[in-house]
N, C-alpha and C positions, 0 to 999 in steps of 0.2 A: 529682503527681496524674495518674492515667490518664485520657486523653481518651476521648470516645465513639468516636472513630475507632480508637484503639488497642484499645479493648474489642471492637469489631466484628472487627478484624483477629485478635485472639487467639481469638475464638470461631468464626469461619467457616472451613469447609473449602473450598478452591478447587482445581478441577481445571484442569490446563494442558496444552495441546498445543503442541509446539515444531515449527516449520516452517523448516528451513534446509538448504541442500544441502551444507554442510561438516560432515562427521561429527565432527571434533575440536571444533568450536564447539558442536554439539548436545550432545555428551557433557559438555563442560565446563559448559555451561549447566544441564544436568540435575543434575549433581553439586552445583552451587551452590544450586539450588532445593530439592534433596532435604534440605538442611540446615534448611529451614523446615518445622516440624512440620505446619502447616496447609495447605501446598501439596503437591499430588500431580501429578507429570508422568505423564499417562496414556498418552502415546505420542509418537513423534518421526516426522516426515515429511521427505523430501528433495526433494519437488516439489509443485507446486500441485494437480495432479490427485489425488495420494495424500492431500493435506491435506483436500481437499473430501470425499473418500470417508470418511476417518477421522473428520472432524468431524461428519459426518452420522450415523455409527454410534455414536460415543462421546459426543457432545454436551458438549464441555468448557465450562467457564465462561469461560476465556480462551485465546486463540490467540496465541502469540508468532510473528510472521510477518516473514520477510525480504522485501525487495522484489525482489532479483535472484535469480530462480529459473528452473530449466529448465521447459519445456513451457508455462508461463504465468507472468507476473510477479505479484508480491504484490498489486498494486492490482486485477488481474483476479480473483485468488483472493478478495480481500476483498469485492469487489462481489457475487460469487456467494454467498459465505458469508453476508453480511448480508442478501441477498435471501431466502435460504432459511431462515436461522437468525438472525433479528435479535437474539435474546437473547444470542448469543455475543459477548463483547467481544474486539476485535482490537487487540493492541498491536504496532505496527510497530517492529521492532528491526533497524536497518540501518546500513550504513556510509555510505549516501547521505543526507547531512544538509544541507539548505539550506532557505531560507524557502519557495521554490516547491514543493519536494517535500513539505514539511510541509503546505502548503495543499492540495495534491492529495490527500494521504492523509486528512486530516481531513474534507474534503468528500466523500470516497469512503466514509466510514463508520468510520474508525479511532477507537478510544477513547483511544489514546495514540500518541505518536511519540517514539521513543528512539534515540539513537545507540548503537552497539555498545560504545562505551567507557564506558557507564554502569556504576556500581558494583553489585555484587550486592544490597546493602541498598536502594539506590535502586530497582532493578528490582522487588524484592519489594514495595516500597511502591506502585509503579505498578500491579502486578498486582492487589493488593488493591483499590486505588482503582477500577481498571477493572471489576473484578468487582462493585463496589458501584454501578456506573452513572455514575461520574465520567469526565471527560475531562482528559487530562494532556498538556501541551506544555511542555517544559523544566521550570521549577519552578512552573508554574501548574496548579492543580487547579480544575476548572470543572464546573458542572452544565450541562444542555443549553442553558438560556437564556444562561448566561455564554459558552458555546462559540459560540453564534450571534453574540453581540455581538463576541467576539474575532475571529471570521472576518471580519465586516464591517469592523472597525477595521483589520485587517491587509491586506485586499484592495488598497486604494488604495496603501498603502505599498509593496506588492510590484510592482504593475503600473505605478505612476507616475501623476502627475496628468494626463498627456496622454490617458489612457484615459477615454472618455466614460462607460462603464458597467463599472466594475471587476468587478461581480458576474457579468458574463457569462463571465468567465475563471475558470479553475481548477474548472470544473464537470467531474466525472468523465467520462472518455471511455466511450462505450458499448462493449460487446464487439465490435461490428462496426468501430467507429472504431479500437479497439486492434489489431484484425486488419490493418486498412489501414495504420496507422502502422508496424506491424512489417514489413509488406511494403515500405513506403517505405524503411525502414532497410536492407533487403536490395537496394535499388536498382531495384525493379520500377517500370515505367511504369504509368500509369493503365490502359492497354490490357491489360498483363500482369496487373495486380491484378484487373481486371474479369473476365478469363478464369479466373483462379485461383479467384475467389470465386463465379463464376456470376452476376454482376450487370452492369448496364450501365456504360459509361464515365461517363455523366452522373451516375449514382448515386455512383460513386467520387469524382467532382469535388465533388459536394454534401457528401459525408463529409469530404473534404479541407478544404473551406471551414470546416466546423464544427470540425475538429481544429485548424486554424490559429488560430481565434478562441479556443477553449478554452485552448490553450497560450500564447496571446499572442505568437505568432511571425508572421513575414512570409511565409515560403515553406516548401516541403517539406524543403529542406536543413536549415533551422533546426529544423524539427519532428523530423527524424531525429537531429540533435545532441542535442536535449532528451531524446529517448527513451533514447539511449545514456548521456547524462550522469546521468540519474536511475536507471539500472539497470533500465529497463522492458524492454529488449531485451539479450540477452547477446551480447557481441562475437564469441564463438566460433560463433554461429549465423548470422553475417552474410556468408556466402559464397554467391554466386549459382551456380546449377547450371552456367551457361555461362561462369563465371569473370569476369563483368563486375562493375563497381562503380558503375554509373550511379545517380545520385540523381534 
């Protein structure tokens, strides 16, 4: 017997935008999705800036988004995308998969978080679910209320019982905080960051305090490691102009 979900899947046309900087992966993904009659890949993008421009122009139903991208990472792209086009569902499709990364992504506005080893059939189901307004993590399909409960249930498990208010952590970094974190991973001091961004050193310090709290880490070195481990900053971009590597 056909379920209501399967009936909706069979009748709805869903447009998809693929955002990944690996051409071979993009092409393989498009070929897999093209086999599904009601899915249409309307475009492919190789970086975040192009993705934001194309999404604004083409208004896809679903964006398949990698985290580790040139120019800006996937979480930055998603924050801007959801801010300007809240109706577009974002499915994070990445090789960086751990509980902390999932929490960062879902709190930043993702509709789903999937590892790149997902099967084509599973991904197709996730795309349809996301287009219908559902939220998917692993094998869980949730509405907005269930997602909120899931996030609250998992926060303390990730941060640990020693954290007084787990809800203060895994709040999405602001665009400015992400800029500062990227500069930290390049080894820039607070003075250098302040000069580069045209803000005061005290403002940099204030942002760093917020970054450490949100990432649930103790110092800037741990923050830099977190950024690199989650793919928020690309390793090939981490060379200082003067050749140094200070953290």
